[in-house]
C-alpha positions as CSV (number, residue, x, y, z in Angstrom):
1,M,93.4,-84.6,-257.3
2,N,92.8,-87.0,-254.5
3,N,89.8,-87.4,-252.3
4,L,91.1,-85.2,-249.5
5,E,91.8,-82.4,-251.9
6,N,88.4,-82.8,-253.5
7,S,86.8,-82.7,-250.1
8,L,88.7,-79.5,-249.2
9,N,87.8,-77.9,-252.5
10,K,84.1,-78.6,-251.8
11,I,84.4,-77.1,-248.3
12,A,86.2,-74.1,-249.7
13,E,83.5,-73.6,-252.4
14,I,80.8,-73.7,-249.7
15,I,82.6,-71.2,-247.5
16,W,83.4,-68.9,-250.4
17,H,79.7,-68.4,-251.0
18,I,78.9,-67.4,-247.4
19,D,78.9,-63.7,-246.9
20,E,81.0,-62.2,-244.2
21,A,78.1,-60.4,-242.6
22,S,76.4,-63.7,-241.9
23,L,79.6,-65.1,-240.4
24,A,80.3,-61.9,-238.4
25,S,77.1,-62.4,-236.4
26,L,78.4,-65.8,-235.2
27,W,81.9,-64.6,-234.3
28,E,81.2,-63.6,-230.7
29,K,79.3,-66.9,-230.0
30,Y,82.2,-69.1,-231.2
31,K,84.8,-66.8,-229.6
32,K,83.2,-67.5,-226.2
33,K,83.0,-71.3,-226.9
34,V,86.7,-71.4,-227.9
35,E,87.7,-69.4,-224.8
36,Q,86.0,-72.1,-222.6
37,F,88.5,-74.8,-223.4
38,S,87.2,-78.3,-222.8
39,G,89.1,-80.5,-225.3
40,S,85.8,-82.1,-226.3
41,A,84.7,-82.8,-229.9
42,E,82.3,-79.9,-229.6
43,W,85.1,-77.6,-228.5
44,E,87.2,-78.7,-231.5
45,K,84.3,-78.1,-233.9
46,A,83.7,-74.7,-232.4
47,F,87.4,-73.9,-232.8
48,I,87.3,-74.9,-236.5
49,I,84.2,-72.8,-237.0
50,F,85.8,-69.8,-235.3
51,S,88.9,-70.3,-237.5
52,I,86.8,-70.4,-240.6
53,I,85.1,-67.1,-239.7
54,N,88.5,-65.5,-239.0
55,C,89.9,-66.9,-242.3
56,V,87.0,-65.4,-244.3
57,R,87.4,-62.0,-242.5
58,T,91.1,-62.0,-243.2
59,K,90.7,-63.1,-246.8
60,N,88.1,-60.3,-247.4
61,A,90.4,-57.7,-245.8
62,I,93.3,-58.7,-248.0
63,L,91.1,-58.8,-251.1
64,N,89.5,-55.4,-250.3
65,E,92.9,-53.8,-249.6
66,N,94.3,-55.0,-252.9
67,I,91.3,-53.9,-254.8
68,L,91.5,-50.4,-253.3
69,K,95.3,-50.3,-254.0
70,N,94.8,-51.4,-257.6
71,N,92.0,-48.9,-258.1
72,S,94.0,-46.0,-256.7
73,C,96.9,-46.9,-258.9
74,R,94.7,-46.7,-262.0
75,K,93.2,-43.4,-260.9
76,T,96.6,-41.8,-260.4
77,K,97.9,-42.7,-263.8
78,R,97.6,-39.8,-266.2
79,P,96.1,-40.5,-269.6
80,E,98.6,-40.7,-272.4
81,T,98.7,-37.6,-274.4
82,S,98.5,-38.0,-278.1
83,K,101.3,-36.5,-280.2
84,E,98.8,-35.9,-283.0
85,K,97.8,-32.3,-283.6
86,H,94.2,-31.6,-282.9
87,Y,92.4,-29.5,-285.4
88,L,89.4,-28.7,-283.3
89,K,89.2,-25.4,-281.6
90,L,87.0,-24.2,-278.7
91,V,84.7,-21.5,-280.0
92,K,82.9,-19.3,-277.5
């Protein structure tokens, strides 16, 4: 892996550990900064931050959707019935 990839992996690792709720509180702030285009370095940084927030939100939505889909598939599967004869009887 080259230096660029190492740097990107470190950035991804840091972002991965930030919870979405913390980022969500910053979404509106950076949305407003991005909407006020200036082409400055500060605007570019704001755009990157806004994009990161949106990426985390999108990643979590996809992750949650797939987790729910996989869980519902497991729940709908019927347990396999055993072909062995059971010798226990219900006694009332």
